[in-house]
Jmol script that loads the backbone (N, CA, C; Angstrom):
load data "model"
ATOM      1  N   MET A   1       0.827  -1.201   0.000  1.00  0.00           N
ATOM      2  CA  MET A   1       0.011  -0.024   0.001  1.00  0.00           C
ATOM      3  C   MET A   1       0.865   1.262   0.001  1.00  0.00           C
ATOM      4  N   PHE A   2       1.967   1.208   0.695  1.00  0.00           N
ATOM      5  CA  PHE A   2       2.875   2.365   0.761  1.00  0.00           C
ATOM      6  C   PHE A   2       3.457   2.647  -0.629  1.00  0.00           C
ATOM      7  N   LYS A   3       3.693   1.595  -1.409  1.00  0.00           N
ATOM      8  CA  LYS A   3       4.264   1.754  -2.732  1.00  0.00           C
ATOM      9  C   LYS A   3       3.288   2.485  -3.651  1.00  0.00           C
ATOM     10  N   SER A   4       2.017   2.208  -3.565  1.00  0.00           N
ATOM     11  CA  SER A   4       1.055   2.863  -4.414  1.00  0.00           C
ATOM     12  C   SER A   4       0.931   4.354  -4.069  1.00  0.00           C
ATOM     13  N   HIS A   5       1.037   4.733  -2.789  1.00  0.00           N
ATOM     14  CA  HIS A   5       0.976   6.104  -2.392  1.00  0.00           C
ATOM     15  C   HIS A   5       2.225   6.865  -2.919  1.00  0.00           C
ATOM     16  N   LYS A   6       3.348   6.171  -2.934  1.00  0.00           N
ATOM     17  CA  LYS A   6       4.569   6.773  -3.435  1.00  0.00           C
ATOM     18  C   LYS A   6       4.446   7.047  -4.932  1.00  0.00           C
ATOM     19  N   ILE A   7       3.875   6.101  -5.665  1.00  0.00           N
ATOM     20  CA  ILE A   7       3.686   6.265  -7.118  1.00  0.00           C
ATOM     21  C   ILE A   7       2.707   7.424  -7.395  1.00  0.00           C
ATOM     22  N   ILE A   8       1.636   7.494  -6.609  1.00  0.00           N
ATOM     23  CA  ILE A   8       0.675   8.590  -6.803  1.00  0.00           C
ATOM     24  C   ILE A   8       1.351   9.934  -6.499  1.00  0.00           C
ATOM     25  N   GLY A   9       2.190  10.002  -5.443  1.00  0.00           N
ATOM     26  CA  GLY A   9       2.866  11.234  -5.130  1.00  0.00           C
ATOM     27  C   GLY A   9       3.825  11.687  -6.227  1.00  0.00           C
ATOM     28  N   VAL A  10       4.544  10.731  -6.801  1.00  0.00           N
ATOM     29  CA  VAL A  10       5.461  11.037  -7.916  1.00  0.00           C
ATOM     30  C   VAL A  10       4.648  11.542  -9.119  1.00  0.00           C
ATOM     31  N   PHE A  11       3.543  10.839  -9.406  1.00  0.00           N
ATOM     32  CA  PHE A  11       2.677  11.228 -10.515  1.00  0.00           C
ATOM     33  C   PHE A  11       2.140  12.654 -10.310  1.00  0.00           C
ATOM     34  N   LEU A  12       1.640  12.995  -9.132  1.00  0.00           N
ATOM     35  CA  LEU A  12       1.151  14.316  -8.888  1.00  0.00           C
ATOM     36  C   LEU A  12       2.225  15.384  -9.028  1.00  0.00           C
ATOM     37  N   ALA A  13       3.437  15.057  -8.518  1.00  0.00           N
ATOM     38  CA  ALA A  13       4.562  16.009  -8.669  1.00  0.00           C
ATOM     39  C   ALA A  13       4.920  16.270 -10.097  1.00  0.00           C
ATOM     40  N   LEU A  14       4.882  15.223 -10.928  1.00  0.00           N
ATOM     41  CA  LEU A  14       5.158  15.403 -12.365  1.00  0.00           C
ATOM     42  C   LEU A  14       4.073  16.223 -13.022  1.00  0.00           C
ATOM     43  N   MET A  15       2.859  16.070 -12.606  1.00  0.00           N
ATOM     44  CA  MET A  15       1.752  16.817 -13.218  1.00  0.00           C
ATOM     45  C   MET A  15       1.756  18.263 -12.781  1.00  0.00           C
ATOM     46  N   LEU A  16       2.192  18.582 -11.575  1.00  0.00           N
ATOM     47  CA  LEU A  16       2.211  19.942 -11.086  1.00  0.00           C
ATOM     48  C   LEU A  16       3.498  20.723 -11.440  1.00  0.00           C
ATOM     49  N   ALA A  17       4.533  20.025 -11.861  1.00  0.00           N
ATOM     50  CA  ALA A  17       5.804  20.702 -12.179  1.00  0.00           C
ATOM     51  C   ALA A  17       5.646  21.704 -13.284  1.00  0.00           C
ATOM     52  N   PRO A  18       4.946  21.468 -14.405  1.00  0.00           N
ATOM     53  CA  PRO A  18       4.820  22.472 -15.418  1.00  0.00           C
ATOM     54  C   PRO A  18       4.054  23.726 -14.904  1.00  0.00           C
ATOM     55  N   LEU A  19       3.079  23.529 -14.027  1.00  0.00           N
ATOM     56  CA  LEU A  19       2.330  24.672 -13.515  1.00  0.00           C
ATOM     57  C   LEU A  19       3.240  25.550 -12.668  1.00  0.00           C
ATOM     58  N   LEU A  20       4.087  24.949 -11.865  1.00  0.00           N
ATOM     59  CA  LEU A  20       5.016  25.722 -11.027  1.00  0.00           C
ATOM     60  C   LEU A  20       6.027  26.448 -11.873  1.00  0.00           C
ATOM     61  N   ALA A  21       6.519  25.791 -12.922  1.00  0.00           N
ATOM     62  CA  ALA A  21       7.522  26.431 -13.787  1.00  0.00           C
ATOM     63  C   ALA A  21       6.881  27.594 -14.555  1.00  0.00           C
ATOM     64  N   HIS A  22       5.628  27.463 -14.904  1.00  0.00           N
ATOM     65  CA  HIS A  22       4.962  28.502 -15.687  1.00  0.00           C
ATOM     66  C   HIS A  22       4.558  29.707 -14.799  1.00  0.00           C
ATOM     67  N   SER A  23       4.446  29.494 -13.516  1.00  0.00           N
ATOM     68  CA  SER A  23       3.999  30.566 -12.614  1.00  0.00           C
ATOM     69  C   SER A  23       5.097  31.577 -12.294  1.00  0.00           C
ATOM     70  N   LYS A  24       6.339  31.358 -12.734  1.00  0.00           N
ATOM     71  CA  LYS A  24       7.411  32.297 -12.452  1.00  0.00           C
ATOM     72  C   LYS A  24       7.133  33.614 -13.156  1.00  0.00           C
ATOM     73  N   GLU A  25       7.655  34.675 -12.593  1.00  0.00           N
ATOM     74  CA  GLU A  25       7.532  35.976 -13.251  1.00  0.00           C
ATOM     75  C   GLU A  25       8.491  36.048 -14.426  1.00  0.00           C
ATOM     76  N   GLN A  26       8.052  36.721 -15.480  1.00  0.00           N
ATOM     77  CA  GLN A  26       8.848  36.842 -16.708  1.00  0.00           C
ATOM     78  C   GLN A  26       9.849  37.961 -16.534  1.00  0.00           C
ATOM     79  N   PRO A  27      11.038  37.860 -17.114  1.00  0.00           N
ATOM     80  CA  PRO A  27      11.985  38.949 -17.061  1.00  0.00           C
ATOM     81  C   PRO A  27      11.479  40.207 -17.691  1.00  0.00           C
ATOM     82  N   ALA A  28      11.941  41.344 -17.195  1.00  0.00           N
ATOM     83  CA  ALA A  28      11.446  42.622 -17.720  1.00  0.00           C
ATOM     84  C   ALA A  28      12.042  42.968 -19.075  1.00  0.00           C
ATOM     85  N   ASP A  29      13.170  42.366 -19.475  1.00  0.00           N
ATOM     86  CA  ASP A  29      13.860  42.773 -20.726  1.00  0.00           C
ATOM     87  C   ASP A  29      13.496  41.864 -21.907  1.00  0.00           C
ATOM     88  N   LEU A  30      12.309  41.253 -21.909  1.00  0.00           N
ATOM     89  CA  LEU A  30      11.904  40.409 -23.023  1.00  0.00           C
ATOM     90  C   LEU A  30      11.599  41.264 -24.286  1.00  0.00           C
ATOM     91  N   GLN A  31      11.966  40.770 -25.413  1.00  0.00           N
ATOM     92  CA  GLN A  31      11.694  41.403 -26.699  1.00  0.00           C
ATOM     93  C   GLN A  31      10.666  40.578 -27.477  1.00  0.00           C
ATOM     94  N   PRO A  32       9.697  41.248 -28.123  1.00  0.00           N
ATOM     95  CA  PRO A  32       8.737  40.452 -28.921  1.00  0.00           C
ATOM     96  C   PRO A  32       9.394  39.895 -30.180  1.00  0.00           C
ATOM     97  N   LEU A  33       8.891  38.750 -30.586  1.00  0.00           N
ATOM     98  CA  LEU A  33       9.395  38.122 -31.784  1.00  0.00           C
ATOM     99  C   LEU A  33       8.945  38.856 -33.036  1.00  0.00           C
ATOM    100  N   GLU A  34       9.723  38.739 -34.083  1.00  0.00           N
ATOM    101  CA  GLU A  34       9.331  39.374 -35.345  1.00  0.00           C
ATOM    102  C   GLU A  34       8.188  38.677 -35.965  1.00  0.00           C
ATOM    103  N   GLU A  35       7.396  39.396 -36.738  1.00  0.00           N
ATOM    104  CA  GLU A  35       6.229  38.783 -37.423  1.00  0.00           C
ATOM    105  C   GLU A  35       6.691  37.830 -38.498  1.00  0.00           C
ATOM    106  N   ILE A  36       6.092  36.651 -38.600  1.00  0.00           N
ATOM    107  CA  ILE A  36       6.438  35.712 -39.628  1.00  0.00           C
ATOM    108  C   ILE A  36       5.403  35.849 -40.732  1.00  0.00           C
ATOM    109  N   PRO A  37       5.886  36.071 -41.978  1.00  0.00           N
ATOM    110  CA  PRO A  37       4.931  36.235 -43.117  1.00  0.00           C
ATOM    111  C   PRO A  37       4.227  34.904 -43.382  1.00  0.00           C
ATOM    112  N   PRO A  38       2.987  34.976 -43.885  1.00  0.00           N
ATOM    113  CA  PRO A  38       2.267  33.762 -44.223  1.00  0.00           C
ATOM    114  C   PRO A  38       2.941  33.033 -45.385  1.00  0.00           C
ATOM    115  N   PRO A  39       2.739  31.747 -45.545  1.00  0.00           N
ATOM    116  CA  PRO A  39       3.335  31.037 -46.693  1.00  0.00           C
ATOM    117  C   PRO A  39       2.773  31.519 -47.999  1.00  0.00           C
ATOM    118  N   THR A  40       3.605  31.479 -49.020  1.00  0.00           N
ATOM    119  CA  THR A  40       3.167  31.942 -50.359  1.00  0.00           C
ATOM    120  C   THR A  40       2.217  30.935 -50.979  1.00  0.00           C
ATOM    121  N   ILE A  41       1.332  31.403 -51.783  1.00  0.00           N
ATOM    122  CA  ILE A  41       0.388  30.522 -52.465  1.00  0.00           C
ATOM    123  C   ILE A  41       0.983  30.195 -53.837  1.00  0.00           C
ATOM    124  N   ALA A  42       0.868  28.909 -54.204  1.00  0.00           N
ATOM    125  CA  ALA A  42       1.444  28.459 -55.466  1.00  0.00           C
ATOM    126  C   ALA A  42       0.748  29.135 -56.670  1.00  0.00           C
ATOM    127  N   THR A  43       1.537  29.404 -57.711  1.00  0.00           N
ATOM    128  CA  THR A  43       0.996  29.990 -58.909  1.00  0.00           C
ATOM    129  C   THR A  43       1.025  28.950 -60.008  1.00  0.00           C
ATOM    130  N   GLU A  44       0.538  29.281 -61.173  1.00  0.00           N
ATOM    131  CA  GLU A  44       0.540  28.336 -62.276  1.00  0.00           C
ATOM    132  C   GLU A  44       1.963  27.946 -62.690  1.00  0.00           C
ATOM    133  N   GLY A  45       2.877  28.876 -62.651  1.00  0.00           N
ATOM    134  CA  GLY A  45       4.264  28.584 -63.032  1.00  0.00           C
ATOM    135  C   GLY A  45       5.048  27.774 -62.007  1.00  0.00           C
ATOM    136  N   ASP A  46       4.572  27.785 -60.764  1.00  0.00           N
ATOM    137  CA  ASP A  46       5.300  27.093 -59.680  1.00  0.00           C
ATOM    138  C   ASP A  46       4.310  26.322 -58.826  1.00  0.00           C
ATOM    139  N   PRO A  47       3.828  25.164 -59.303  1.00  0.00           N
ATOM    140  CA  PRO A  47       2.795  24.450 -58.558  1.00  0.00           C
ATOM    141  C   PRO A  47       3.408  23.706 -57.324  1.00  0.00           C
ATOM    142  N   ASP A  48       2.641  23.599 -56.264  1.00  0.00           N
ATOM    143  CA  ASP A  48       3.046  22.836 -55.087  1.00  0.00           C
ATOM    144  C   ASP A  48       2.624  21.376 -55.201  1.00  0.00           C
ATOM    145  N   GLU A  49       1.576  21.145 -55.965  1.00  0.00           N
ATOM    146  CA  GLU A  49       1.030  19.808 -56.077  1.00  0.00           C
ATOM    147  C   GLU A  49       1.373  19.197 -57.432  1.00  0.00           C
ATOM    148  N   PRO A  50       1.518  17.893 -57.483  1.00  0.00           N
ATOM    149  CA  PRO A  50       1.831  17.261 -58.777  1.00  0.00           C
ATOM    150  C   PRO A  50       0.623  17.263 -59.709  1.00  0.00           C
ATOM    151  N   GLU A  51       0.953  17.189 -61.004  1.00  0.00           N
ATOM    152  CA  GLU A  51      -0.060  17.081 -62.038  1.00  0.00           C
ATOM    153  C   GLU A  51      -0.320  15.618 -62.218  1.00  0.00           C
ATOM    154  N   VAL A  52      -1.589  15.192 -62.131  1.00  0.00           N
ATOM    155  CA  VAL A  52      -1.938  13.782 -62.236  1.00  0.00           C
ATOM    156  C   VAL A  52      -2.688  13.562 -63.554  1.00  0.00           C
ATOM    157  N   THR A  53      -2.199  12.568 -64.338  1.00  0.00           N
ATOM    158  CA  THR A  53      -2.847  12.213 -65.600  1.00  0.00           C
ATOM    159  C   THR A  53      -3.284  10.770 -65.439  1.00  0.00           C
ATOM    160  N   ILE A  54      -4.567  10.512 -65.737  1.00  0.00           N
ATOM    161  CA  ILE A  54      -5.115   9.167 -65.596  1.00  0.00           C
ATOM    162  C   ILE A  54      -5.304   8.586 -66.972  1.00  0.00           C
ATOM    163  N   VAL A  55      -4.689   7.405 -67.203  1.00  0.00           N
ATOM    164  CA  VAL A  55      -4.746   6.739 -68.506  1.00  0.00           C
ATOM    165  C   VAL A  55      -5.407   5.398 -68.282  1.00  0.00           C
ATOM    166  N   LYS A  56      -6.487   5.116 -69.049  1.00  0.00           N
ATOM    167  CA  LYS A  56      -7.175   3.830 -68.946  1.00  0.00           C
ATOM    168  C   LYS A  56      -6.743   3.019 -70.176  1.00  0.00           C
ATOM    169  N   LYS A  57      -6.191   1.837 -69.898  1.00  0.00           N
ATOM    170  CA  LYS A  57      -5.715   0.928 -70.941  1.00  0.00           C
ATOM    171  C   LYS A  57      -6.885   0.052 -71.432  1.00  0.00           C
ATOM    172  N   GLY A  58      -6.729  -0.594 -72.574  1.00  0.00           N
ATOM    173  CA  GLY A  58      -7.733  -1.462 -73.130  1.00  0.00           C
ATOM    174  C   GLY A  58      -8.034  -2.678 -72.327  1.00  0.00           C
ATOM    175  N   ASN A  59      -7.063  -3.176 -71.570  1.00  0.00           N
ATOM    176  CA  ASN A  59      -7.257  -4.356 -70.783  1.00  0.00           C
ATOM    177  C   ASN A  59      -7.887  -4.130 -69.428  1.00  0.00           C
ATOM    178  N   GLY A  60      -8.390  -2.939 -69.184  1.00  0.00           N
ATOM    179  CA  GLY A  60      -9.020  -2.572 -67.906  1.00  0.00           C
ATOM    180  C   GLY A  60      -8.069  -2.010 -66.902  1.00  0.00           C
ATOM    181  N   GLU A  61      -6.796  -1.920 -67.224  1.00  0.00           N
ATOM    182  CA  GLU A  61      -5.802  -1.388 -66.283  1.00  0.00           C
ATOM    183  C   GLU A  61      -5.825   0.126 -66.295  1.00  0.00           C
ATOM    184  N   THR A  62      -5.659   0.731 -65.120  1.00  0.00           N
ATOM    185  CA  THR A  62      -5.628   2.199 -64.994  1.00  0.00           C
ATOM    186  C   THR A  62      -4.239   2.628 -64.536  1.00  0.00           C
ATOM    187  N   VAL A  63      -3.649   3.609 -65.197  1.00  0.00           N
ATOM    188  CA  VAL A  63      -2.364   4.108 -64.802  1.00  0.00           C
ATOM    189  C   VAL A  63      -2.500   5.579 -64.496  1.00  0.00           C
ATOM    190  N   GLU A  64      -2.109   5.961 -63.251  1.00  0.00           N
ATOM    191  CA  GLU A  64      -2.103   7.395 -62.863  1.00  0.00           C
ATOM    192  C   GLU A  64      -0.651   7.853 -62.894  1.00  0.00           C
ATOM    193  N   GLU A  65      -0.368   8.860 -63.714  1.00  0.00           N
ATOM    194  CA  GLU A  65       1.002   9.380 -63.868  1.00  0.00           C
ATOM    195  C   GLU A  65       1.094  10.659 -63.074  1.00  0.00           C
ATOM    196  N   TYR A  66       2.083  10.755 -62.225  1.00  0.00           N
ATOM    197  CA  TYR A  66       2.313  11.965 -61.379  1.00  0.00           C
ATOM    198  C   TYR A  66       3.524  12.698 -61.906  1.00  0.00           C
ATOM    199  N   ARG A  67       3.302  13.957 -62.266  1.00  0.00           N
ATOM    200  CA  ARG A  67       4.397  14.799 -62.823  1.00  0.00           C
ATOM    201  C   ARG A  67       4.560  16.046 -61.957  1.00  0.00           C
ATOM    202  N   LEU A  68       5.799  16.434 -61.782  1.00  0.00           N
ATOM    203  CA  LEU A  68       6.140  17.655 -61.092  1.00  0.00           C
ATOM    204  C   LEU A  68       7.087  18.447 -61.986  1.00  0.00           C
ATOM    205  N   ASN A  69       6.731  19.661 -62.357  1.00  0.00           N
ATOM    206  CA  ASN A  69       7.494  20.454 -63.287  1.00  0.00           C
ATOM    207  C   ASN A  69       7.670  19.747 -64.631  1.00  0.00           C
ATOM    208  N   GLY A  70       6.678  19.009 -65.052  1.00  0.00           N
ATOM    209  CA  GLY A  70       6.722  18.295 -66.328  1.00  0.00           C
ATOM    210  C   GLY A  70       7.475  16.990 -66.307  1.00  0.00           C
ATOM    211  N   GLN A  71       8.079  16.643 -65.186  1.00  0.00           N
ATOM    212  CA  GLN A  71       8.883  15.414 -65.074  1.00  0.00           C
ATOM    213  C   GLN A  71       8.035  14.309 -64.444  1.00  0.00           C
ATOM    214  N   LEU A  72       7.927  13.150 -65.107  1.00  0.00           N
ATOM    215  CA  LEU A  72       7.225  12.032 -64.560  1.00  0.00           C
ATOM    216  C   LEU A  72       8.097  11.368 -63.499  1.00  0.00           C
ATOM    217  N   TYR A  73       7.560  11.279 -62.282  1.00  0.00           N
ATOM    218  CA  TYR A  73       8.345  10.746 -61.171  1.00  0.00           C
ATOM    219  C   TYR A  73       7.674   9.543 -60.487  1.00  0.00           C
ATOM    220  N   MET A  74       6.401   9.286 -60.716  1.00  0.00           N
ATOM    221  CA  MET A  74       5.709   8.183 -60.077  1.00  0.00           C
ATOM    222  C   MET A  74       4.519   7.767 -60.905  1.00  0.00           C
ATOM    223  N   MET A  75       4.205   6.450 -60.851  1.00  0.00           N
ATOM    224  CA  MET A  75       3.028   5.924 -61.486  1.00  0.00           C
ATOM    225  C   MET A  75       2.279   5.003 -60.521  1.00  0.00           C
ATOM    226  N   LYS A  76       0.992   5.120 -60.477  1.00  0.00           N
ATOM    227  CA  LYS A  76       0.137   4.216 -59.716  1.00  0.00           C
ATOM    228  C   LYS A  76      -0.589   3.334 -60.731  1.00  0.00           C
ATOM    229  N   VAL A  77      -0.344   2.069 -60.691  1.00  0.00           N
ATOM    230  CA  VAL A  77      -0.936   1.114 -61.637  1.00  0.00           C
ATOM    231  C   VAL A  77      -2.021   0.351 -60.902  1.00  0.00           C
ATOM    232  N   THR A  78      -3.278   0.425 -61.427  1.00  0.00           N
ATOM    233  CA  THR A  78      -4.374  -0.329 -60.854  1.00  0.00           C
ATOM    234  C   THR A  78      -4.797  -1.374 -61.883  1.00  0.00           C
ATOM    235  N   PRO A  79      -4.425  -2.645 -61.693  1.00  0.00           N
ATOM    236  CA  PRO A  79      -4.847  -3.681 -62.612  1.00  0.00           C
ATOM    237  C   PRO A  79      -6.358  -3.933 -62.520  1.00  0.00           C
ATOM    238  N   SER A  80      -6.914  -4.516 -63.584  1.00  0.00           N
ATOM    239  CA  SER A  80      -8.358  -4.769 -63.536  1.00  0.00           C
ATOM    240  C   SER A  80      -8.708  -5.794 -62.482  1.00  0.00           C
ATOM    241  N   ASN A  81      -7.834  -6.768 -62.269  1.00  0.00           N
ATOM    242  CA  ASN A  81      -8.101  -7.808 -61.232  1.00  0.00           C
ATOM    243  C   ASN A  81      -6.901  -7.831 -60.263  1.00  0.00           C
ATOM    244  N   GLY A  82      -6.817  -6.911 -59.381  1.00  0.00           N
ATOM    245  CA  GLY A  82      -5.724  -6.968 -58.445  1.00  0.00           C
ATOM    246  C   GLY A  82      -5.630  -5.710 -57.591  1.00  0.00           C
ATOM    247  N   VAL A  83      -4.534  -5.674 -56.827  1.00  0.00           N
ATOM    248  CA  VAL A  83      -4.265  -4.604 -55.903  1.00  0.00           C
ATOM    249  C   VAL A  83      -3.428  -3.543 -56.606  1.00  0.00           C
ATOM    250  N   PRO A  84      -3.716  -2.242 -56.403  1.00  0.00           N
ATOM    251  CA  PRO A  84      -2.865  -1.205 -57.004  1.00  0.00           C
ATOM    252  C   PRO A  84      -1.439  -1.239 -56.475  1.00  0.00           C
ATOM    253  N   TYR A  85      -0.494  -0.867 -57.304  1.00  0.00           N
ATOM    254  CA  TYR A  85       0.917  -0.753 -56.900  1.00  0.00           C
ATOM    255  C   TYR A  85       1.534   0.481 -57.492  1.00  0.00           C
ATOM    256  N   TYR A  86       2.661   0.890 -56.942  1.00  0.00           N
ATOM    257  CA  TYR A  86       3.307   2.137 -57.331  1.00  0.00           C
ATOM    258  C   TYR A  86       4.682   1.866 -57.916  1.00  0.00           C
ATOM    259  N   LEU A  87       5.029   2.620 -58.973  1.00  0.00           N
ATOM    260  CA  LEU A  87       6.370   2.618 -59.539  1.00  0.00           C
ATOM    261  C   LEU A  87       6.899   4.033 -59.461  1.00  0.00           C
ATOM    262  N   HIS A  88       8.122   4.202 -59.078  1.00  0.00           N
ATOM    263  CA  HIS A  88       8.690   5.567 -59.011  1.00  0.00           C
ATOM    264  C   HIS A  88      10.170   5.550 -59.353  1.00  0.00           C
ATOM    265  N   LYS A  89      10.670   6.691 -59.702  1.00  0.00           N
ATOM    266  CA  LYS A  89      12.095   6.857 -59.997  1.00  0.00           C
ATOM    267  C   LYS A  89      12.855   7.094 -58.683  1.00  0.00           C
ATOM    268  N   GLU A  90      14.035   6.484 -58.608  1.00  0.00           N
ATOM    269  CA  GLU A  90      14.835   6.726 -57.395  1.00  0.00           C
ATOM    270  C   GLU A  90      15.489   8.105 -57.414  1.00  0.00           C
ATOM    271  N   ASP A  91      15.804   8.660 -58.599  1.00  0.00           N
ATOM    272  CA  ASP A  91      16.350  10.017 -58.719  1.00  0.00           C
ATOM    273  C   ASP A  91      15.879  10.614 -59.981  1.00  0.00           C
ATOM    274  N   GLN A  92      16.163  11.918 -60.171  1.00  0.00           N
ATOM    275  CA  GLN A  92      15.635  12.597 -61.371  1.00  0.00           C
ATOM    276  C   GLN A  92      16.322  12.142 -62.655  1.00  0.00           C
ATOM    277  N   GLU A  93      17.574  11.741 -62.573  1.00  0.00           N
ATOM    278  CA  GLU A  93      18.273  11.367 -63.771  1.00  0.00           C
ATOM    279  C   GLU A  93      18.036   9.933 -64.186  1.00  0.00           C
ATOM    280  N   GLY A  94      17.465   9.133 -63.298  1.00  0.00           N
ATOM    281  CA  GLY A  94      17.232   7.727 -63.598  1.00  0.00           C
ATOM    282  C   GLY A  94      16.065   7.558 -64.564  1.00  0.00           C
ATOM    283  N   GLY A  95      16.138   6.467 -65.356  1.00  0.00           N
ATOM    284  CA  GLY A  95      15.059   6.135 -66.292  1.00  0.00           C
ATOM    285  C   GLY A  95      14.249   4.974 -65.805  1.00  0.00           C
ATOM    286  N   TRP A  96      13.163   4.737 -66.474  1.00  0.00           N
ATOM    287  CA  TRP A  96      12.295   3.610 -66.104  1.00  0.00           C
ATOM    288  C   TRP A  96      12.945   2.290 -66.520  1.00  0.00           C
ATOM    289  N   THR A  97      13.691   2.299 -67.636  1.00  0.00           N
ATOM    290  CA  THR A  97      14.397   1.101 -68.072  1.00  0.00           C
ATOM    291  C   THR A  97      15.802   1.450 -68.446  1.00  0.00           C
ATOM    292  N   ASN A  98      16.663   0.441 -68.425  1.00  0.00           N
ATOM    293  CA  ASN A  98      18.089   0.627 -68.746  1.00  0.00           C
ATOM    294  C   ASN A  98      18.526  -0.541 -69.619  1.00  0.00           C
ATOM    295  N   ASP A  99      19.199  -0.251 -70.718  1.00  0.00           N
ATOM    296  CA  ASP A  99      19.640  -1.311 -71.644  1.00  0.00           C
ATOM    297  C   ASP A  99      21.040  -1.877 -71.269  1.00  0.00           C
ATOM    298  N   GLY A 100      21.608  -1.413 -70.183  1.00  0.00           N
ATOM    299  CA  GLY A 100      22.963  -1.836 -69.787  1.00  0.00           C
ATOM    300  C   GLY A 100      22.980  -3.282 -69.322  1.00  0.00           C
ATOM    301  N   PRO A 101      24.174  -3.766 -68.975  1.00  0.00           N
ATOM    302  CA  PRO A 101      24.280  -5.167 -68.519  1.00  0.00           C
ATOM    303  C   PRO A 101      23.582  -5.437 -67.186  1.00  0.00           C
ATOM    304  N   ASN A 102      23.512  -4.454 -66.311  1.00  0.00           N
ATOM    305  CA  ASN A 102      22.868  -4.624 -65.006  1.00  0.00           C
ATOM    306  C   ASN A 102      21.757  -3.575 -64.875  1.00  0.00           C
ATOM    307  N   PRO A 103      20.594  -3.851 -65.455  1.00  0.00           N
ATOM    308  CA  PRO A 103      19.540  -2.811 -65.397  1.00  0.00           C
ATOM    309  C   PRO A 103      19.032  -2.680 -63.950  1.00  0.00           C
ATOM    310  N   PRO A 104      18.727  -1.449 -63.534  1.00  0.00           N
ATOM    311  CA  PRO A 104      18.170  -1.261 -62.221  1.00  0.00           C
ATOM    312  C   PRO A 104      16.772  -1.807 -62.143  1.00  0.00           C
ATOM    313  N   LEU A 105      16.381  -2.310 -61.007  1.00  0.00           N
ATOM    314  CA  LEU A 105      15.015  -2.817 -60.847  1.00  0.00           C
ATOM    315  C   LEU A 105      14.083  -1.709 -60.463  1.00  0.00           C
ATOM    316  N   SER A 106      12.949  -1.700 -61.063  1.00  0.00           N
ATOM    317  CA  SER A 106      11.862  -0.816 -60.645  1.00  0.00           C
ATOM    318  C   SER A 106      10.833  -1.676 -59.884  1.00  0.00           C
ATOM    319  N   ILE A 107      10.945  -1.602 -58.556  1.00  0.00           N
ATOM    320  CA  ILE A 107      10.208  -2.526 -57.701  1.00  0.00           C
ATOM    321  C   ILE A 107       8.837  -1.941 -57.437  1.00  0.00           C
ATOM    322  N   PRO A 108       7.778  -2.735 -57.711  1.00  0.00           N
ATOM    323  CA  PRO A 108       6.444  -2.267 -57.338  1.00  0.00           C
ATOM    324  C   PRO A 108       6.287  -2.161 -55.845  1.00  0.00           C
ATOM    325  N   LYS A 109       5.502  -1.198 -55.402  1.00  0.00           N
ATOM    326  CA  LYS A 109       5.286  -1.036 -53.970  1.00  0.00           C
ATOM    327  C   LYS A 109       3.789  -1.043 -53.733  1.00  0.00           C
ATOM    328  N   TRP A 110       3.303  -1.926 -52.846  1.00  0.00           N
ATOM    329  CA  TRP A 110       1.920  -2.116 -52.545  1.00  0.00           C
ATOM    330  C   TRP A 110       1.610  -1.344 -51.234  1.00  0.00           C
ATOM    331  N   THR A 111       0.415  -0.822 -51.107  1.00  0.00           N
ATOM    332  CA  THR A 111      -0.034  -0.202 -49.882  1.00  0.00           C
ATOM    333  C   THR A 111      -0.513  -1.301 -48.959  1.00  0.00           C
ATOM    334  N   ILE A 112       0.136  -1.444 -47.783  1.00  0.00           N
ATOM    335  CA  ILE A 112      -0.218  -2.505 -46.858  1.00  0.00           C
ATOM    336  C   ILE A 112      -1.181  -1.943 -45.799  1.00  0.00           C
ATOM    337  N   PHE A 113      -0.846  -0.784 -45.204  1.00  0.00           N
ATOM    338  CA  PHE A 113      -1.714  -0.143 -44.250  1.00  0.00           C
ATOM    339  C   PHE A 113      -2.028   1.246 -44.741  1.00  0.00           C
ATOM    340  N   ARG A 114      -3.246   1.690 -44.503  1.00  0.00           N
ATOM    341  CA  ARG A 114      -3.643   3.048 -44.817  1.00  0.00           C
ATOM    342  C   ARG A 114      -4.349   3.601 -43.588  1.00  0.00           C
ATOM    343  N   PHE A 115      -3.899   4.794 -43.151  1.00  0.00           N
ATOM    344  CA  PHE A 115      -4.437   5.392 -41.912  1.00  0.00           C
ATOM    345  C   PHE A 115      -5.438   6.427 -42.258  1.00  0.00           C
TER     346      PHE A 115
END
end "model"
wireframe off; spacefill off
backbone 0.3
color backbone group
């Protein structure tokens, strides 16, 4: 029983500590912070959001192409009978395919959890 009272006392002390720290008087030489300007709103020439193009294929597959500044960087492929998956470039200079001896893999990524 003594142990539970000790835990409750520690808990109350932790809960009251911020109140005691906040109740101190503030120094007289405080300076106000400068005003922060609001964020700029995107214009047509400088979009914040990607441009999405939806292409429906003849076999029932849907491909959503995501472009930023005209550069294709990600695709969401929704097969007619299956789970959607994503393909994306690892960097801006990389291509979707490579004809070299060791082509890089473009690994599909599936959504496992969605919050």
